[in-house]
N, C-alpha and C positions, 0 to 999 in steps of 0.2 A: 504494500499499500504505499502511496506517495502523498505528501502534502507539498504544495507549492505556492509560491507568491503570484499574486494577480488581483485584480479588482475589476468591478463592472462600473462604467460611467453611467450616471443617471440619464436615461432617455425616455421620452414620453411616447414613443411609438412602440407598441407592444409587439414582441415576437408571438406569432400565433400559437406556437407550442409551448415554448418556455414560460411565458407570462401567463397564458391562460390556464396552465397547469397549477398555478399557485392557489390552491384552495385553502391553504393554512398560512401560518404566520410567516410573513416575509421579512426575514431577519437579515437581509444582505447589508453589508457596510457600503452604501451609496456614497460616492464621492463627487466632488466638483471636477471639471475638466482639468484644471491646473494640477490638482492633486493626482488625478488619474495619469496624467503625463509623467509625473515623477514616479508614481508606482510602476508604470509601464516601462520606464527606463531601468528600474531595478529588476524587473521581470526579464528584460533582455539580457541582464548580466547573469542571470540564474543559469545554472547548468542542469536544473531539474525540469522534468516534465510536469506541466500543470495538470491536476485532475480536477474536473468539473463535475459537481454533483448535483442532485435535485431533492436533497433531504428536506428542504423547506417547501417542496413543490415548485421550485424555480431553479434555474441554472445559476450556480455559484461556484467560485473556487472553494475548495473544502474547508480552509480555515477561516473564510468569511462567515461561516455558519455557527451561531452560538449555541451548539449542541456538541456533546462529546460523541464523535462518530468515526467509523473507520470505512475506507472505501478500497475496493479491489477492482482492478482492471480486468475485464473478461479475457483479454488476450493473454494475460499473465497467469491466469488460474492454474492452468496445467503445469507450468513451470514450478509453481509452489506446491504442487502435489494435491491440489484441491480439485476433486472429481465430483463432489456432491455437497450439498449444504452442510452436512455434518462436519466436513473438513474445515469450513469456515471458522467453526468454533474452536479451532486449535490456535487461531493467530489473532484473536481480538481480546483485549483485555476485559476481564470480568464477564466473559461469555463462555458458556459451556453448552454444547448441543450434543444430546444423547438420543439413543433410539431404544425405546422401551415397549412401545405400544403392542400388546398381545403377541410379542415375539416377532413382529414384522421386520423384515430386513430393510425397508424402504422408509420407515418412519423417521420423523425429525422432531425433537422436543427441545427447543432452545430455552435456556436459562440465562437471563441477563441481570446482573447485580442482585442475585438472590431471588429472582421472580422467574417462574416458569410452571409448566404443568407436565407431569409424567404420565398422565392418562390420555385417552383419546375418544372415550365414549361420548355420545351425542349430547349428554347433559352436562358436560364439561366444556370449558372454553380456555384456549391458551392464554398465557399472560403476556407473550411476545407475539406480536402480529407480523405476518408474512405477506408481502405484496409482490405481484408480478406486473409490471407495467401499470401500476396504479389500481390494480384489482386485487382486493383482499381475499386470501384463501381462508375460508372458514374452517377447513379441516386440513390437517397436515399428515393424514395416512392416505395412501392412495395416489398422491400427486407425483409428478415427474420432477425428480431432483437431479437429473443429469444436467450439469451446467454447460450446455452449448448454446450458441447463438447469443451469448451474453455479452452486453456492452460493459456492464459494471454491476458490482454488488455494494450496497451501502448498509451499514449496521449502525443504527441509532440507539445509543444507550440512555436509559432513563425514561420516565413516563412521557408519552407522546399523545395525551388525550386530546389536545387541541389540534395538533397536526394530523393525526391519524385516527382519531376517534377511539371507540371502544376496543377493549382487549389488547391495549398497548401499555399496560401500566409497568411492564419491565423495559419495554423498548420496541422497536420495529426493525424489520430486515426488508430492504427494498431490492428486489431483482429487477433489473432494467435490460430488455433485450434490444438488439440492434433493429432499428427502424428502417423501412424501405427508404432508398434514395436514388439519385441518379447515377450513382457510381457503379459500373458493372463489376461484379466480384463473384468468384467461385472459389471455395475453400474446401479442401478435402483433408480429413484428419483420420489417422488409423493407429490403433494401439494393439500390440501383441505382447503378452507378458506371462509370468508365472502365475500359478493358481488358475490356469486356464482363462486368462483375461483375453478377451477379444472385443474390440470396440471400433466402431466405424462411424463417421458422421460427415454429412455433406451440407454445405451452406451455399445458397445461390442467391444473389441479388441483382435485379435487372430493372432497367427502365423500359416499359412497354411503349410509352409515348412521352411527350414532353410534360404531361400532367399526371401520368399513372406510372407506378413503380410497385414491385413486389419483392419480398424475399421469402425464402423457404429453407427449412432445414429438417433433416430426418436422420435418425441413427438407430444403431443397434449396440447393446452393451450386455456382456455376460461375464460371469466370474464363477470359478468352481467354489465349493464349499470347504469347510474346515474339519468336518467330521462326518460320521456316518450314523444312521438310524440302526443300531446294532441288532435289534430284535425285528426289524421290518425290511428284510432284503428287497421286497417288492416296492419300497418307497420310490417315487419317481425322482426325488430331488435328494442331494446330500444336505447336510446341516450347513446353512449359511450360503447355499448356492443361489444364484440370482441370474435372471435373463429379462431383458426389457426392450421393447421397441417404442419409439417416440417420434413425434413430428410436430412442426409449427409452421403456419403459413400466414403471411401479413400482406395486405393489399392496401396501398395508399393512393388516394386520388385527391389532386388539387383542383377543385371545382372552379376556384377562381384565386386571384392573389390574396383574398382575405379568408377564404374557406376551404377546409380540407377534411377528408374523411379516412379513417383507418379501420379496417375490418381484419380481425385476427382470429384464427381457429387453431387449436392445439389438441393433442391426444397422446395417450401413452397406454401401454399394456404390458404389465410385467407379472412374472410369477417366479417361484423358486422354492427354496427349503426354509424351514423354521430357523430363526436366528439361533446361534448357540447360547446356551444357559446350562446351569446345573443347580442341583439342590442339595443343601447341607441339612443332614438329618440329626447327627449326633450332637450338633451344636445347640439344639433346642430340646433338651432331654425330657422336658415336661410335655412335649407336644405329642400328637396323636401318632406321628409316624414312629416315634421312638417307642412309645408305650404300647402301641397297637390298639388303644382305647380312645374313642372320641365321644365326648359328652355322656359317658357312662356305658357306651355300647362298643363292642369290638369293631375294628375296622376290617373291611373285607379281606385285606391282605395279611392281617396280623401285624406284628412289629416289623419296621423296616429299618435297615441299616445302610450306611454309605455304600456297602458292597452291592446293594441292589440298584443303585444309581451307576450310570456309565463311569468306568474308571478315569477315562479321558474326559475332562469337562467339555471338550468340543465334539464329543460323541453324544448320542442320545439314546436312552434305553427305553423309551416309550413303547407301549403296545398298541397305541391308538393311531391308526393311519390317518385319521381326519386331521390330526394336528401337524402332520409332517409337511404339508404344502401351504404356502402363503401366495396370495395374488393381490394384485393392485391395478386399478383401472381408473382413468380420469380423462375428461374431455371439457373443453371450454370454448365459448364464442364471445367475442366482445366487439363493440362498435363504438368508436370515438370520433366526435366531430369538434373541430376547432374553428372559431369564427372571430375575426377582428371586426368589431362593430365599428370602431373609429379609431383615431390615434390614441384615445384615452381609455377605451373599453375593450374588454375582450371576453368571450364566453367559451365554455366548454361543456360538452355533454358525453357521459360515458355510460354505457349499459353493458352488462355482462351477465352470462349465465354459465355456471360450472356444475359438473356432477362428478362424483367420485365414489368408489367403492372398493372394498377389500375383503379378503378372507384370510384369517389368522387364528391364533389361539394357542395357549400352552397346556401341556400336561404337566400340571403343578408338581406331582409327586416325582416325575422324571423316571419312573420305573414302569416295567411291563405290566404292573397290576392296575386294575380298574378302581382308581381311588378319586383323583381330581383332575378331570379332563374338561377343558373349557374351549373347544373350537367355537369361533364366533364369525359373524359376517356383519358388515356394516356398509351404509350407503348414505350419501348426503346430496342434496340438490340446492344451489343457492342462486339468488338473482340479486344483483345490485344495480342502482341507478344514481347517478350524481350529475348535478347541474350546478355549474360555476359561473360567477360573474366577478370580474376583477378589473383593477385599472387604477386611475388617478382621479382624485378630486382635489385640484389645487396642488398643494405641496404634500398632500397625504396620499400615500398608495394604500390600496385595500384589496382583500380578497374576500369572497363570500360565496355561500352556496347552500344547496340542500342535498341530503343524502338519504337513501332508503336501501334497506338490506333485508332480504327475507331468505330463511333457510328451513328446509324440512329434511330430517334424517332419522335413521333408526339403527339399532343394533339387535342382534339376535344370537342367543345360545339355546340350543334346543335338543333334539333327540339324540344327537351324537355327543352332547355334553353330560357329565356325570359328577356327582358329588357323594363320597362315601359309598360308592358302588351303585347308587340310585340315580334316577333322572335329575337333571338340573336345568332349570329353565330361567332365562333372563331375556326380557324383551322390553326394550326402551324405545320410545318415540318422542320427538320434541319438534315443535314448530317455533320458530324465532322470528320476530319482526323488530327491526331497529330503525329509527328515524332520527335525523340530526339536522340542525341548522347552525351555521357558523359564520363569523365575521371577524376579520383581523385587520388592524391598522398598523401602519408603519410611518415613521417620520424622521428625517435627518435634522437633528438639532444644529449640528455643525457639519462641516466637511468629513470630520473624523468620527463623530458620535451619532449613533443611530439608536432610536428607542422604538419598541414595538409592543403590541399586546393584542391578545384575542380571546374571544369567548366561543364555546361551542356547547349547545344544549343537545343532550341525547336522551331519547326514550326507548327503552327496551321492553319487550313483551315476550314471555315464553309460556307455551302451553305444553305439558309433558304428561307422558302415560308410562307407567311401569307395571310390569307383571313378573313375578319371580316365583320359582319353585312350584309348589302346590297351593299357593295362596288362594284365598276365597275369590279373588277376582282382581282386575286391574285397578291401580291407583291413579287417580286423575289429579293434576295440580296445575295451577297457573299463578304467574305473578307478574308484576310490572315495576320498573325502576325508572327514575328520572335523575339527571345529574348534569350539573354545569361544570365544564372543564375550562381552565383559564391558563394563559401563558403571559408572562411579563419578561422582557429581555432588553438588555442594553449592550451594544457592541462598540468598542472604541478602537480605532486603528491608530497606532502610534507612529512616530516619525520614522522608525526603523522598519515599518511594515508589519510588525507583530500586532496581533489582535487580541485584546483582552475582552472577555465577556462575563456577564453574570446573568443568570435566569432564574425564574421561579416557574416551574412548570407542574401541572396537575394531570392525573390520569384517572380513568374510571373503567370499571368492568361491572357488568350486571351480575346479579346473584346466580347461583348454580344449584341445581337439584343434585342429590346424591346419585353417584354413578352406579353403584351396585347395592340397591336398597333392600337387602334381605332382612333388615330390621322390620319390614312390613308384617312379618310372621307374628312377632310379639307386639308390634306398635303400628297399627294401620295408619296413624297420623304422622309417621316419621318422614314421609315423602314431602319435605318442605324445602324451599330454596333458601339459600343464605342471603344475607343483605348484600346490597351492591358494595362493591370494593372501591375505595378511593386511595390515592397516593398524592403526595406533594413532594416535589423534588427542589431542593436548593443547591445551586451549582455555580461555581466560578471556575473560569479556565483561561489559559493562555495558549495560542496557536499561532504558527506562522513560520517564515523562513528567517532564521537567525543570521545566517551568512549565505552566500551563493551557493554553498555546497552542504548546508545543513538546515533541516527543518525539524519541527517538533510540534507536539501538542500535549498539554497536561490539564487534567480536570480534577477538581475536588468537589465531591458531592455528599449530600445527606438527604436521604429520602425516607419519609414516613408513610406507612400504609396502615390503613384501618379496615377491619372486617375481612381480612385475607384468609381464605380457606386453605388449610393444609389437608391433604388426603391421608387418612389413617385406615389401614387395610387389616382386618382381622378375620379369622374363620369362626363362624358362629354355627350353631346346631342347624341352621337353615341353608347356609352357603357362604361364599366369600364376600363379606360385607365391606363396603367402602363408605366412610363417613367423613364429613367435613369438620375439621377441627379449626374453629375461627380464632385468629390471632391478630395481635397488633405488632408490627415489625418495623424496626429502624435499620436501615442500611446506610453505612457511611464508608467512604474510601477514596481512593486516588487512582488515576489511570494515565498512563504515559504511552506515547508513540513517537517515533523518530525515524528519519532517513538521513543518512550521512554518506556523501560521496567522499570516501576517504582518499581515493586517487581517481584519475580519469577512468581507471578500469575496475576499481573495487568499490562496491556499494554495500552499505550495512543498514538493514532495517531492524528495528527493535520495538517490542511492545511489552508492557508490564502492567498489572493491576493488583490491588490490594483492597479487600472488602472486609468490613467487620459488621456482622448481622446480629442484632440484638432482638430476641423475641420475648414478648411478655409472658410471664410464668402463667401456667394453666394448671389449676388444682394441685399446686406444690411441685409440678413437673415443668421444666424449662425446655420447650421444643427447640429445634434448630431448622435452619433453612435447608431443604434437601438439595442435593446435586449442586452445591455452591461451593467451589474451592475458595479458600482464603486468598491464594496466591495464584495468579496466572502469569505466564511470560512466554515470549518467543523472541528469537534471534535469528536473523536471515542474512548471511553474507553471500554476495554474488560477485563473481569476477569474470570480465570479458576481455578477451585478447584477440588480436588480429595476426593471422598467419601471413607468411610472405606472399602467398597467392591472393590475398585479400579476403579469404574466407574468415569468418568469425566463429569463435567458440565461447560459449557462455556456460559457466559453472555456477551452481546454486545449491546452497544447503540450508534447510529450513529446520530449526529446533523449536519445539513446542513443549511447554511445561504445564501441568495442571496439578495443583496440590491435592492432598487428602480432602474428601468430602463425605457427607452422610447420604445414604441412599433413600432415606426416609426422614420424617421429622424428629425421630428419636436419636439421642446420642448415647443411650445406654449401652455400655460395652458388652453386656450379655446378649443384646440383640445382634451384635455382629454385623452392623450396617455400614462400617466404614468402607468407602471406596478408595483404594490406596492410590497415592500420587503416581504420575506417569510422566515420562519424557519420550517424545516421538521425534524421529529424525527422517526427513525426506531429502532426496538427492536428485538433482536434474543436471545433465550435461548435454548441451545442444550444439550442433554444427550446422552453419549456414554458409554455403559456397558464396563466393563473390558474384554479384550480379545474377543470382539465381532466385527463383521463387518457391524454394522449397527449404525445409529444415528437418533434420532428423536428430532425435533425442534419445539418450539412455536415461531411464528414470528408475529410482527406487523409493518406495513409499514404505514407511515404518521399517527402515532397513535393519534395525536391531531386532526386529520381530518381537516387540514389546507386546505381551499379552496382558490385557487389562480389563477391568469390570466397567460395564456401562452404568449399571444400577445395582442395587441390593434392596431386597424387600422381605421383611420379617412379619409373617402373619400370625405368629404365636404358636402355630403347629410346625412350620418349616421356614427355612430361609431360601429365598430364591436369589440366585446369583446371575444376573444377565451379563453375559460376556460380550465384549466387543467383536464385531466381525472384521475388524481391521488388522489382519495379519500382514507380514511383510510381502512385498510384490516388487518384482524387478522386470523391466521390459523395454521395448522400443516404441517410440512414438514417431510417426511421420505426418508432416503437414505440408500442403502445398496450396498457394493461392495463384489464381490466374484469371 
């Protein structure tokens, strides 16, 4: 990731795309022409490439944005060993992305600054929002996480309630794809590597006429597994094996100088084997697996021992064929219209529909016996509409708009699921409607100082149905939440080009119904949603280019959360129950990122984050934030040199560190939920001939073959240890553009 110097001179003519996209707080440091000329002179002296981002829904140089954020160039992702969104979590301070959801290999669960969600069921919402080209992804299982046709990825840390609305109390991740343009381009990429890696992708961009252009990319990606289903030789897939097809098409039409349309369609289809995990039995000696008794009755298998689980944690000893296979499928269609009404006003309209579905599920006991098998299926359908109006009124710039989001989804566990040898049923249905109205104002007090502020009012409504086990019937519930989010920021550009900012940001998330309400057996009234979650973040930061060959950003933050639900999972006499433990949490810390051109050939990227999370005591017990490492860091040296024949060789090494963390809200050593620290190393060596349009690279990912846990979960009967699917891989990557 690069930071670089630059600034934007204030203009009154709106760019039909960049300006009209600004539906949230416009916090750019606007400058007068004379100051802009000085800054441009400094920029020309810089040896670094400028990265432009749209974190505030407008085009800005990254350190003009008064938000702690990281940006990744799409063309450099492969060199850094980033092949999916989970890999992004290795290089951003105070970010950890794990995959937990029902054992699916394609799930992504981001945690930023102590906020995230390790579940996936329809009655839960993530605390970190993910957007693709401005379209919010309501569900994060079943999506296409192959990062191709990417212009850049932006990670915004801290609550983004005014900028991005609901479900961004921890932060937001923006994935921006390449848009159709007049430049003819064809790019082909192929990878062949160990662990059966075979990946191919083609990207085509063409101009059909002076006013019409399109781009298209399609690809295939497969990888072998890490283990076998030792009791099921007929299983179609190995443990952790995956295969996926994907494609995306965009068409842009310039109807006039002031009006343009973009239509985009995408789809993916994947399948593979259950992700690797293992079960610890002897470490919970009072549990049913160890004693062979559950709630006063013998279990079907009698006592279990670790010898009943696969000896290799990457093998699986299940006897249930239904849990061996996972699938994911998603498709989407969006339409965007940009219109310059006049020199001072612009409008934008976005409508999108997305569907996703998956099949997954764990055999919790991890043995051949019929104890706790939970194959499940889920699907979701979402529609969003957004209308924006923005521009200038005198010296004040503004952005405003209306937003509407609707989602219907369900989860099913049924005949092929079992609990204690008997049938297990879980049926969840939920309909969500969210509406918002927002307005944001910005004003340049001086050439160097800009202040801005905004408000967003959100209304959420949810209607949910739950049917579990052999209960007397379905439980119906509905609730409604309203919240006003706000943002106040000030950004000052110093004479040396450095930007200092301070901001107060709030975030909001609607309440959530219990994910696995087996409490319905003993308490029919337990299917009740939590209160809406609120967050307020206080932040001060400094970012910019210190010298022509060194830039940096540092942020100090303190975030206060109220009515935050932690998920607590226990085995009850009715089934696997998930309850919401409501807490108040304060997160405070520091984040650092920098790029240093040590020499003309050697570049050094660094990042570091520290977070201290304090959670209010609950009934004499002090919970902890799950899946939140106290320390995160990365260091990435790269060296480029030129051969006598003019060819270039670029070498890059990326080190990533994530500290110890807890897999669930409990820090009790007896529960064995500590996820140990890990250090991962990626390597990339690329060769580009002189005056050629192709590059060949040797890559190594996780070259030390560090085997680590993604999550740990103690239910009281047993300990689930979810293993990473991230073993070492070495191979060759070829790319050509023409």
